[in-house]
C-alpha positions in Angstrom: 61.3 -18.2 -10.1 63.6 -20.5 -10.7 63.1 -24.0 -11.1 63.6 -24.7 -7.4 60.8 -22.9 -6.1 58.6 -24.9 -8.3 55.9 -26.8 -6.1 56.6 -24.7 -3.0 55.1 -21.5 -1.8 57.3 -18.6 -2.0 57.1 -15.5 -0.3 58.1 -12.7 -1.5 58.9 -9.4 -0.8 57.9 -6.2 -3.5 57.9 -2.8 -3.2 57.8 -3.0 0.8 54.3 -5.3 0.9 54.3 -8.6 0.6 53.2 -11.4 -2.7 52.5 -14.8 -0.9 52.0 -17.6 -4.1 50.2 -20.7 -2.6 50.6 -23.5 -4.7 49.4 -26.3 -3.3 45.9 -24.4 -3.0 45.8 -22.1 -6.0 46.1 -19.0 -4.5 47.8 -15.7 -4.2 48.1 -13.3 -1.7 48.9 -9.7 -1.5 50.0 -8.5 1.6 47.7 -11.6 2.7 50.3 -14.0 4.7 47.4 -16.7 4.2 44.7 -16.3 1.6 41.8 -17.9 1.3 40.4 -17.6 -2.1 42.3 -17.5 -5.8 43.3 -13.5 -5.1 43.3 -12.4 -2.0 44.3 -8.6 -1.1 44.3 -6.5 1.4 43.9 -3.3 0.6 42.9 -1.0 -2.1 43.0 -2.3 -5.9 43.0 -0.2 -8.9 41.8 -1.1 -12.2 42.4 1.7 -14.9 39.5 -0.4 -17.6 37.0 -2.0 -16.0 36.2 -4.8 -13.6 35.1 -8.4 -15.0 32.8 -11.5 -13.8 33.2 -14.4 -16.5 32.9 -11.8 -19.6 30.6 -9.6 -19.1 31.3 -5.7 -17.3 30.7 -5.4 -13.6 32.3 -2.1 -12.7 34.2 0.5 -14.3 35.3 3.9 -13.2 31.4 5.3 -14.0 29.4 2.5 -14.3 27.2 -0.2 -13.0 27.3 -2.5 -16.0 24.4 -4.4 -16.3 25.2 -7.7 -15.5 24.3 -6.3 -12.3 20.9 -5.1 -12.7 19.3 -7.0 -15.5 17.4 -9.7 -14.7 19.4 -12.8 -15.1 21.3 -11.5 -11.6 19.0 -13.8 -9.0 20.5 -12.1 -5.5 22.1 -9.1 -4.5 23.0 -10.3 -1.3 23.2 -8.3 1.9 23.8 -4.4 1.2 25.0 -2.3 4.5 24.6 0.5 3.3 24.3 2.0 -0.4 24.6 5.6 -1.3 24.6 7.1 -5.4 25.9 10.3 -5.5 26.5 12.6 -8.4 28.0 16.1 -9.5 25.7 16.6 -12.6 22.2 17.9 -12.2 20.4 14.3 -12.4 20.9 10.9 -11.2 19.2 8.4 -13.1 18.1 4.7 -12.8 16.3 2.2 -14.2 15.0 -1.3 -12.8 13.0 -3.5 -15.6 12.8 -7.2 -15.6 12.7 -6.7 -19.7 10.0 -9.1 -19.6 6.3 -8.3 -21.0 3.9 -8.6 -18.9 6.0 -8.9 -15.3 6.3 -6.8 -12.9 9.4 -4.8 -11.5 9.7 -4.2 -7.6 11.8 -2.8 -4.7 11.3 -4.5 -1.5 12.4 -2.5 1.6 11.9 -5.3 4.4 12.6 -5.3 8.0 13.4 -8.2 10.4 9.8 -8.7 11.7 7.7 -6.9 14.6 11.3 -6.7 17.0 12.9 -4.2 13.6 12.8 -1.4 12.6 11.0 0.8 10.2 11.5 -0.1 6.5 11.4 3.4 4.9 12.7 5.7 2.1 14.1 9.1 3.0 14.1 12.6 1.0 16.2 14.8 1.9 17.8 18.5 0.5 20.7 19.0 2.6 20.2 21.5 5.5 16.6 22.5 4.1 14.1 20.3 4.6 13.4 16.7 5.0 10.4 14.2 4.0 10.2 10.5 4.6 7.5 7.5 4.3 7.2 4.0 4.7 5.8 1.9 7.7 5.8 3.2 11.3 6.6 -0.9 12.9 5.3 0.8 16.0 1.4 0.6 15.2 1.7 -1.2 11.3 0.3 2.0 9.8 1.9 3.8 6.6 3.0 7.3 6.8 4.6 10.1 5.1 5.9 12.6 7.5 8.2 15.6 7.8 11.9 14.9 8.3 13.7 12.3 6.9 14.6 10.4 9.8 12.2 8.1 10.3 8.4 7.9 10.2 7.2 8.3 13.9 4.9 11.5 13.0 0.8 11.3 12.3 1.4 14.2 9.2 -0.4 11.6 7.1 -1.6 8.3 7.6 -3.3 5.2 6.3 -3.8 1.8 8.6 -4.4 -1.6 7.4 -8.2 -1.0 7.1 -6.9 1.9 4.3 -8.7 4.2 6.4 -6.6 7.8 6.3 -5.6 11.0 8.7 -4.1 13.5 8.2 -2.7 15.9 11.3 -3.2 19.3 9.0 -5.4 20.6 6.8 -6.4 18.8 3.1 -7.2 21.4 0.3 -8.5 20.3 -2.6 -8.6 22.0 -5.4 -11.1 20.4 -7.4 -14.0 18.3 -6.2 -14.4 15.8 -3.4 -15.7 12.6 -4.6 -17.3 10.6 -1.6 -18.8 7.0 -3.1 -21.1 6.9 0.1 -24.3 7.0 0.4 -23.6 7.3 4.3 -22.9 11.1 5.0 -21.3 9.8 8.3 -19.6 7.4 6.7 -18.8 10.2 3.9 -17.3 12.3 6.3 -16.6 10.8 8.7 -17.6 13.6 11.4 -18.6 13.8 15.0 -22.0 12.0 15.7 -24.0 13.8 18.5 -25.3 16.4 19.7 -23.8 20.0 19.5 -22.2 20.8 22.8 -23.6 24.3 23.4 -20.7 25.2 26.1 -17.9 24.3 23.3 -16.1 27.0 21.2 -16.3 26.0 18.0 -14.5 27.6 14.5 -15.8 28.5 11.5 -15.8 24.9 9.8 -16.6 22.7 12.3 -19.1 20.2 11.8 -21.2 17.9 13.3 -24.0 14.7 12.8 -26.3 16.1 15.3 -28.2 13.6 16.8 -30.2 15.8 18.7 -31.6 17.2 15.8 -32.7 14.1 12.8 -29.3 13.3 12.3 -28.7 16.4 10.2 -25.1 17.3 9.0 -24.7 20.7 10.5 -21.6 23.6 9.8 -20.6 26.3 11.7 -20.9 29.6 9.5 -20.3 31.6 13.0 -17.6 30.8 15.3 -18.5 31.0 19.3 -19.8 29.4 21.9 -21.4 27.5 20.8 -21.5 29.4 17.6 -24.4 29.2 14.8 -24.8 25.9 12.4 -26.2 25.6 9.0 -27.8 22.5 8.6 -25.6 21.6 4.4 -27.2 17.9 4.6 -29.8 15.2 6.4 -28.9 11.3 7.3 -31.0 9.7 4.6 
């Protein structure tokens, strides 16, 4: 650069690209005729070592630096998409405040009642997928089959803490109920056993036609055979 160019904006063509030096605003543009930042690049940027902000290493070829995830970070901004992948068998991520007594949390949030569903999806490609999150149409927490949404009812918890499931529940140990009220414990239908209904083995009723006794179907049929297993206290 010659002395005559000092103090003026310069445009040089280098290797079929353009370097613009804006000495008025202290900016350099690469493939950018009107740089808006101290270094304004249109195109890819490559470094053979690492990228720094201040003295902290932020990004290397294989590592997201601790400066990005430590407790001094106050804002991550908006991520429209984030994918973590690895050719190794394990990818480990740790989120920690580093301070005793402080909670660490991940918040997944959508934009109110008009937004979508906040959810986490788990997927084995071309094999099976699951998802868990909040269904914004009914405000219920769900664990569902399929990794695309939480709009089915395999496992559902409502805002009162009540849990329902669309499939059988298998318990290998004891099922503990803390309520002394049979109807509250089992949440089974409370009415007289319908005599014209076909029943399957295991169907249960609180029979209001027989002193609120809890009965279970031990022989399938119409109506089947029911055996008393408890009574209303």
